N, C-alpha and C positions, 0 to 999 in steps of 0.2 A: 289674177282673178282675186278680188277681194270679198268678204262676207259681212253680215250683219248678225248679230247675237239673236237669242231667241226673242221671238216677239210675233205679232199680228199686225198686218199692214194691209190698208185699202189702196185701190189703184191711185188714188190722188197722191197718197204719200209715195207709193212706189214709183211714180212718174218722176218725181223729184230726184229720185236716187237713180234714174236710168243710166245718166251717163259715167256713173261711177264703176261700171262693170264694163269688161271688155269681151266676155266670153258669154255671158247670159244676160237677159234683160234684167231680171232680178235673181240675185244668189242670197240665200239664207243660210247661216252656218252657227250650230251650236256646238261650242268646244265642252261645255259643261254639260249638266243633266237636266238643262230646262227643256220646254215643249217649243216647237215651232208650228206656228198656224198662218197659212196663206190663203186668203180669201179674197177673191176678185169681184168687182162689181158687174153688173149686166153690161153688155155690148163693149167690153174692153177690147182693145187690140194690142198683143203682146208680140214683139218681134226681137228675136235674138238671132242675128244673121249668122253670126260665126258657129256658135254651137246651141245653146239652150234658151228656150222661152222662159222657163222657170226651173230653178235648181235650188233644192233644199237639202241640206245635208246635216247629220249630227255625228259627233265624236262620243256621245255619252248614252245615257239611258232613256233620255226623254223621247216623248211622240212627236212624229210629224204629220201633219194633215194639211193637205192641198186641196182646196175647192175651187173650181172655176164656174162662172155663172153662165146662165143662158144668153146666147147672143155672142159670147166671147169667141175671139178669133186668136190663135197662137200660131205664129209662124217662126220656124227655127231651121237653122243649118244643119243641125243633128237631131237632137231629142227635144220634143215639145216640152214635156213634162219630166224631169229626171230628179227623183226623190230617192235617197240612199243613206243609210247609217254605215258607218265604217268602224265602230268601237270594236275592241277586241275582246271584251268582257261585258255582258250584260246579263246580270243574274236574276233569277227569278224572285219572286216576292211571295212568300208563303207556300212555294210550290205551284204558283200561277205565273204565266208568261205576261207581264203588263207592258213592255214596250210595244209600240204599234205604229206602221207606217199606213196611212191610209190616203187614196187619192180618189176625189169624186170630181169627175171632168164633164163638163157641158160645153156648148158651143161647137167649135171646129178646130181641129189640130191639123196643122200642115207641117210636118216634120220632114227633114231633110236627108241628104246622103253622105254628110260628113260622118267619119268615126268620132266617138265620144273623147273626151280628153284623156281616157285610159285607153284607147285603141278598139273600143268595142263597137258593135253594130248599132246604127241609130234606130231610133223608135219613136212611134207618138207618144208613148208612156212608157218609162223605164223606172222601176221602182224594186227595192230591196234592200236586203242586209247582207252586206258584202265580207262580214266576218273578220274585217281588217281594212287596211288602205288599199290592198288588192283582193280580188276574189279568193278566198281562202276557206276551205270547210272548217268550221269552228264550232265545236260542241258547247261552248260557254257563252256564246251570243244569241241570247233568246229573244226573239221577236217574230212578231206576225204581220203579214202584209195583205191589204185589201185594196182593190181596185174596183170602184164601180163606175163604170163607163156609160155616159148618155150622149156623149160627144161623137161627132162623125170624124173619122180620122183617115186622112190621107198621108200615107207613109211613102215618101218617094224612094227610099231604101231601108232595108231591113224588117223589122216587125211593127204590126200596129200597136200591139201592147206586150210589153215583155216585163213580168213579174219573177223575183227570183228570191232565194234565201240560202245562204251557206251556214245558217245555223239550224237549231233544231225546231224552228217555229214553224208556222202554216203560212200558205199561200192561197188568196181566193180572189179570183177574177169574175165579176158579174157584168157582163155586157147587157145593158137595158135596152137595147134597140138602136143604139148608134150604128151607122155603116163604117165599116172598116175596109179600107182598101190598101194593101201592102205589096210594093212592087218589087221586082227581080232587083238583087243586087249581087254582083260577082266581087270576090275578095281578092284582092291583090297582095295582102299580108294576112297571115293569121290574127283574127281579132280576139279580144277577150269575151268569153262567154258565148262562143258560137253554138247554136242548139244543132249543128249537122256540121258534116265534114266538108270544109269549103273545097278540098281538092276535087270534089266532083264537078265543080264549076257552078255556074250559073243556075239557080233553081228557083221558084216561086217559094218565099219563105211563109212560114205560118203567120196568120194573121194575129193570134194569140199564143204566146209561148210562155210556158210554166218551166221553172228552173229550181230544182232543189238539191243541195248537197250538204249535209246528209238530211235525213228526217223522215217522218212518216206521212205527211197528209199533204194532199193537193186538193182544192174544191175549185170546181169550174161550173159556172152557171152559163146558160144560152150555148149548149155545145155546137148548134147549128152555126156559130161564127168561129169555129175552130179551124 
């Protein structure tokens, strides 16, 4: 998998780059402290057959913002929108947390049943701070996660939306009326970040899962969708 540095790309630009990636339709990667912004146009079709529709990741302190438009369709083998920060240190500025991961999803997301590249459960939307290159509780990686979902999500396996934070920041999920369907998925191996004990066998996963290690705040809007 190869990546592109910090930047903002429209669908016309992204389609030129489509053949450069083997795991995701588009992957954006920031190794420094720059910001990443992904904004799609209306009625775009994004297909990542192996793993991800859109993947955006940062190894620094910058923000990541992914926005899909009305009429868009994302088809993926694993996660529809996978956004994460894997920096080991993200300091606050003047006592305030300034690093932000934000996802605003519109249209339709059809996610798959393939485990992620790190062995985790698939999801329609997966977003969070990992605390390092693997999911590691990290009290020095300050960042907040916000997901605003307007999309209809059909998760063939795993969760509809899974947001997490292994640092001291906040996690907020707002479901603004999109329909979320998350189907059963039985584990054959122990995946990363499982929200329940897979030894219990197949069971219906939650449509929205919040994960924090460690930290004080969860925010959930539209509890009827949990």
